[in-house]
N, C-alpha and C positions, 0 to 999 in steps of 0.2 A: 507433308510439307511442314517444316519447323524453322524457327528462328532461335538461335542460341548464342548467348554471350556471357561474359563475366564482367562484373564491375566492382569497384571498391566502395564499401559502405561504412559509415562511421558506426562504431559500436556504441550503443546507448551508454551514457555516463558522462562524467566531467572530463575525462581524459580524451585526447584526440587520437584514438586508436581506430585503425581501419581493418576491415576483414574482407576477404573475397566472397562475393555472392554470385552464385550461379543462377542465371535467368534462362528459362526454357519455355517457349510457347510452341506447342505442337498442335497444329490445326486439326489433325486427325483425331486428337483426343477431345476436341471441343465442338466439332461440327454437329449440327442438329439434323442434317440430311446429307445424302450423297451429293458430292460436288460433281460438276460435269467433268468428263474425262477428256484429256488432251485437247483436241480441236473442236469439241462439241459446241462450246460457246461461240467460237469463231464461225463455224458452219451455220449455227442458228442465226447469227447476225447476217450472213450472206443470204439465207432464205428469207429473212425479214427485210432485207434491203437496208440494213443499218450499216453505214459506212464509217462510223465513228472510229473504229480500230484500224482503218485502212488508210494508206497514204494515196494521194492523187498521183497521177502519172507525172505531172509537172514537178511535184515535190521530190519524187524519186530521181528524176533527171537532174534537178538542181543539186541534190545531195551528191550524186555521182560526179557532177561537174566540179564540186568543191573538193571532194575527197580524192579523186583520181590523181591530181597533181601531187598531192602529199604522198600517196602510195607509190607513185612513179619515182619521186625524189628519194624516198626511203629505200626503194629497191636498188637504185643506182648508187647510193651513198651509204652503204652499210658500214656502221661503225664497229670495228672488230672488238672494241671494249664494251659494247652495249651488253648489259647484264641479262641476256636471255636465259630462260630456264625452262625445264621440261614442265609440261602441264600437270604432271602427277606429283609435283613437289610443292613445298611451301614457299618457294621463291629463291632468288639468287643469294649466294653466300654474302654478297656485298650488302644486302639488307641487314644481315646479322652484324656485320662489321660497322655499319653506319650507326646503329644504336649502342653497340658494345663500347664504342669510344667514350660514351658518356656514362658507362656503368649500367646500362640497361640490357634487357634481352627479351626476345619474343617468347611467348609461351603459347602452347596449343591447348585447346579445350579437350578434355577426355572424350572418348567416343560415347560413353554413357555417363549420365549424371547420377 
């Protein structure tokens, strides 16, 4: 598991010059012991009777009561211009156009730093 991003940092000195800095935190490089796999923590909570990570039945029912009208509405009122995009892409082309009008563009982090 890792977190990775880029930010702009001021270059030391009197001038206001910025440079891109890559930031990477890879948990697997820093762990001191093996972390639990997949559902091990959740199953241990079940065995110990710890319900902290679980919702009560009334919470689940209330959530569905709130969300279902929204989902039903969206299903019946599909906007043909809604910028849906495939899950294996970086997003709709309209996102590129949105920031391009101000002279900006999205950029992707490289696979390896």
